[in-house]
Every structure is written in C-alpha cells, then in structure tokens.
C-alpha atoms as a printed R data frame, in Angstrom:
    type eleno elety resid chain resno      x       y       z
1   ATOM     1    CA   MET     A     1 60.588  12.398 -42.286
2   ATOM     2    CA   ASN     A     2 58.445   9.613 -40.918
3   ATOM     3    CA   THR     A     3 59.445   5.994 -41.052
4   ATOM     4    CA   SER     A     4 57.755   3.600 -43.406
5   ATOM     5    CA   ARG     A     5 55.846   1.984 -40.533
6   ATOM     6    CA   GLU     A     6 54.518   5.364 -39.339
7   ATOM     7    CA   LEU     A     7 53.373   6.243 -42.860
8   ATOM     8    CA   ASP     A     8 51.739   2.824 -43.159
9   ATOM     9    CA   LYS     A     9 49.765   3.384 -39.965
10  ATOM    10    CA   LYS     A    10 48.702   6.922 -40.892
11  ATOM    11    CA   ALA     A    11 47.484   5.794 -44.314
12  ATOM    12    CA   LYS     A    12 45.577   2.858 -42.861
13  ATOM    13    CA   LEU     A    13 43.961   4.971 -40.149
14  ATOM    14    CA   TYR     A    14 42.940   7.455 -42.837
15  ATOM    15    CA   LEU     A    15 41.419   4.653 -44.916
16  ATOM    16    CA   LEU     A    16 39.661   3.163 -41.891
17  ATOM    17    CA   GLU     A    17 38.038   6.500 -41.160
18  ATOM    18    CA   ALA     A    18 36.990   6.776 -44.821
19  ATOM    19    CA   MET     A    19 35.542   3.245 -44.705
20  ATOM    20    CA   ARG     A    20 33.647   4.043 -41.509
21  ATOM    21    CA   SER     A    21 32.215   7.167 -43.148
22  ATOM    22    CA   HIS     A    22 31.319   5.214 -46.295
23  ATOM    23    CA   LEU     A    23 29.514   2.516 -44.311
24  ATOM    24    CA   GLU     A    24 27.298   5.079 -42.574
25  ATOM    25    CA   GLY     A    25 25.284   5.176 -45.788
26  ATOM    26    CA   TYR     A    26 24.381   1.492 -45.446
27  ATOM    27    CA   ASP     A    27 21.717  -0.022 -43.229
28  ATOM    28    CA   PHE     A    28 23.286  -2.687 -41.020
29  ATOM    29    CA   THR     A    29 20.929  -4.253 -38.550
30  ATOM    30    CA   THR     A    30 23.565  -5.935 -36.366
31  ATOM    31    CA   GLU     A    31 25.184  -2.921 -34.749
32  ATOM    32    CA   SER     A    32 26.071   0.712 -35.114
33  ATOM    33    CA   ILE     A    33 29.044   1.631 -37.297
34  ATOM    34    CA   ALA     A    34 30.379   3.744 -34.415
35  ATOM    35    CA   VAL     A    35 31.010   0.690 -32.233
36  ATOM    36    CA   MET     A    36 32.375  -1.629 -34.909
37  ATOM    37    CA   SER     A    37 35.960  -2.777 -34.612
38  ATOM    38    CA   SER     A    38 38.513  -1.965 -37.296
39  ATOM    39    CA   LYS     A    39 38.338  -5.567 -38.485
40  ATOM    40    CA   GLU     A    40 34.552  -5.416 -38.834
41  ATOM    41    CA   ILE     A    41 34.782  -2.145 -40.777
42  ATOM    42    CA   VAL     A    42 37.370  -3.668 -43.115
43  ATOM    43    CA   ASP     A    43 35.352  -6.872 -43.578
44  ATOM    44    CA   LYS     A    44 32.143  -5.022 -44.485
45  ATOM    45    CA   THR     A    45 34.001  -2.725 -46.893
46  ATOM    46    CA   ARG     A    46 35.743  -5.705 -48.516
47  ATOM    47    CA   CYS     A    47 32.345  -7.352 -49.078
48  ATOM    48    CA   ILE     A    48 30.981  -4.189 -50.697
49  ATOM    49    CA   PHE     A    49 34.056  -3.889 -52.932
50  ATOM    50    CA   ALA     A    50 33.814  -7.554 -53.954
51  ATOM    51    CA   ALA     A    51 30.110  -7.203 -54.755
52  ATOM    52    CA   GLU     A    52 30.586  -4.017 -56.781
53  ATOM    53    CA   TYR     A    53 33.788  -4.996 -58.592
54  ATOM    54    CA   SER     A    54 33.723  -8.793 -58.943
55  ATOM    55    CA   TRP     A    55 33.983  -8.599 -62.740
56  ATOM    56    CA   HIS     A    56 36.945  -6.199 -62.538
57  ATOM    57    CA   ILE     A    57 38.657  -8.380 -59.950
58  ATOM    58    CA   GLU     A    58 38.309 -11.477 -62.138
59  ATOM    59    CA   ARG     A    59 39.492  -9.683 -65.241
60  ATOM    60    CA   TYR     A    60 42.262  -7.382 -63.946
61  ATOM    61    CA   GLY     A    61 43.103  -8.614 -60.457
62  ATOM    62    CA   VAL     A    62 42.518  -7.077 -57.053
63  ATOM    63    CA   ALA     A    63 45.230  -4.403 -57.228
64  ATOM    64    CA   ARG     A    64 43.996  -2.796 -60.452
65  ATOM    65    CA   ALA     A    65 40.360  -3.184 -59.434
66  ATOM    66    CA   LEU     A    66 41.078  -1.401 -56.139
67  ATOM    67    CA   VAL     A    67 42.758   1.489 -57.951
68  ATOM    68    CA   GLU     A    68 39.736   1.884 -60.224
69  ATOM    69    CA   TRP     A    69 37.309   1.555 -57.299
70  ATOM    70    CA   LEU     A    70 39.119   4.266 -55.357
71  ATOM    71    CA   GLN     A    71 39.450   6.526 -58.412
72  ATOM    72    CA   GLY     A    72 35.677   6.222 -58.795
73  ATOM    73    CA   LEU     A    73 35.489   7.776 -55.312
74  ATOM    74    CA   ALA     A    74 33.991   4.719 -53.671
75  ATOM    75    CA   LEU     A    75 35.519   5.939 -50.407
76  ATOM    76    CA   PRO     A    76 35.537   9.571 -49.286
77  ATOM    77    CA   ILE     A    77 39.281  10.191 -49.603
78  ATOM    78    CA   ASP     A    78 41.130  13.195 -50.972
79  ATOM    79    CA   PHE     A    79 41.293  13.341 -54.756
80  ATOM    80    CA   TYR     A    80 42.281  16.886 -55.714
81  ATOM    81    CA   TYR     A    81 45.965  17.445 -56.464
82  ATOM    82    CA   ASP     A    82 46.463  20.102 -53.770
83  ATOM    83    CA   ASP     A    83 44.630  18.005 -51.179
84  ATOM    84    CA   ILE     A    84 46.791  14.986 -51.983
85  ATOM    85    CA   ILE     A    85 49.925  17.105 -51.603
86  ATOM    86    CA   ASP     A    86 48.680  18.555 -48.291
87  ATOM    87    CA   LEU     A    87 47.882  15.051 -47.064
88  ATOM    88    CA   ALA     A    88 51.372  13.826 -47.969
89  ATOM    89    CA   LYS     A    89 52.884  16.798 -46.140
90  ATOM    90    CA   SER     A    90 50.748  16.173 -43.051
91  ATOM    91    CA   TRP     A    91 51.904  12.543 -43.029
92  ATOM    92    CA   GLY     A    92 55.535  13.641 -43.320
93  ATOM    93    CA   SER     A    93 56.124  11.875 -46.626
94  ATOM    94    CA   LEU     A    94 56.649  15.166 -48.440
95  ATOM    95    CA   THR     A    95 58.542  18.200 -47.185
96  ATOM    96    CA   GLU     A    96 57.037  21.681 -47.093
97  ATOM    97    CA   ASN     A    97 59.546  22.899 -49.695
98  ATOM    98    CA   ALA     A    98 59.089  19.953 -52.078
99  ATOM    99    CA   THR     A    99 59.807  20.510 -55.750
100 ATOM   100    CA   GLU     A   100 57.100  20.266 -58.398
101 ATOM   101    CA   LYS     A   101 58.704  17.032 -59.583
102 ATOM   102    CA   GLN     A   102 58.426  15.537 -56.075
103 ATOM   103    CA   LYS     A   103 54.815  16.689 -55.778
104 ATOM   104    CA   ASP     A   104 53.975  15.199 -59.160
105 ATOM   105    CA   LYS     A   105 55.554  11.885 -58.149
106 ATOM   106    CA   VAL     A   106 53.433  11.771 -54.979
107 ATOM   107    CA   SER     A   107 50.304  12.626 -56.956
108 ATOM   108    CA   ASP     A   108 51.073  10.033 -59.652
109 ATOM   109    CA   ASN     A   109 51.565   7.301 -57.042
110 ATOM   110    CA   TYR     A   110 48.643   8.268 -54.798
111 ATOM   111    CA   TRP     A   111 45.980   5.896 -56.159
112 ATOM   112    CA   PRO     A   112 48.221   2.806 -56.364
113 ATOM   113    CA   PHE     A   113 49.583   3.594 -52.880
114 ATOM   114    CA   MET     A   114 46.107   3.911 -51.358
115 ATOM   115    CA   ALA     A   115 44.931   0.778 -53.192
116 ATOM   116    CA   ASN     A   116 47.925  -1.124 -51.829
117 ATOM   117    CA   LYS     A   117 47.203   0.003 -48.257
118 ATOM   118    CA   LEU     A   118 43.539  -0.898 -48.663
119 ATOM   119    CA   ASN     A   119 44.486  -4.321 -50.019
120 ATOM   120    CA   GLN     A   120 46.758  -4.830 -46.999
121 ATOM   121    CA   LEU     A   121 43.825  -3.988 -44.734
122 ATOM   122    CA   PHE     A   122 41.600  -6.404 -46.645
123 ATOM   123    CA   ASN     A   123 44.235  -9.108 -46.113
124 ATOM   124    CA   GLY     A   124 44.545  -8.371 -42.388
125 ATOM   125    CA   TYR     A   125 48.083  -7.004 -42.596
126 ATOM   126    CA   ARG     A   126 48.842  -4.571 -39.748
127 ATOM   127    CA   VAL     A   127 45.279  -3.411 -39.220
128 ATOM   128    CA   PRO     A   128 45.364  -0.551 -36.670
129 ATOM   129    CA   GLN     A   129 42.942  -1.006 -33.803
130 ATOM   130    CA   GLU     A   130 42.169   2.665 -33.197
131 ATOM   131    CA   VAL     A   131 40.542   4.984 -35.698
132 ATOM   132    CA   ALA     A   132 41.773   8.528 -36.305
133 ATOM   133    CA   SER     A   133 39.386  11.278 -35.360
C-alpha cells in the first residue's frame, strides 16, 4: 500500500493532467498549454472554476462547489464506478482483492477526495512540478 504522500502526489498529477486537457479547449494567447508550468495550469483552472461557480462558492463554500463542479464533469476525470475502482487500485489505495464494501467506500469518497486534492492545488499546497504522461 502506498503512503499518504505518494497517493497525494498521484492524485494531484492526475488532476493536473486533467486540467491541462481541459484547458486545451480554451484559446489562450500568451502561450501554449503544453509549455505551461503546473502553477500556471492550476491558476488558469482556478479562474475558470471561480467564474463558472462563483454563486455556488458564495452560497455553499469552495469544498462543496468543487464537488459539484467535478461531478458535472468539468474536468475529464474518471466517473464510472469500475473506472474509479481501477484508478484506486492503480494508485495502490485499494487492493486487487478488495471487498465490495471497500470498493463502495472508495467510490462514495471519490468526489470529495478529488475536490479536496483540487482545492489543495488551488491553494498551492504541494503542487507537483512534473505532469504525468
């Protein structure tokens, strides 16, 4: 099983790659998405989130607004049950022979977990410098 810090990094790299992919649909005149730093990717995504969900943020707070934003598939991340379970297994946070109860717990906590990691990125907490390929 991976340590908490390893899981944190894997989740953040996964989200950074999703943010990079999401930003490819936008027209930025300053520079190519491919050469942007992790911090620049996070900053641009945070601005998009804030613009799209300002009312939700004011009413429910950032954490809940991020969960709803992600559940609305704002970023191209896994959302099917089996894909979430496979992702958790690939990150080492779930064993290959996990019980249905363990799988359900991972699935139930997926959106809040991803929202928390995204919020950490938005706040500059342990932002990985490299992006997973």
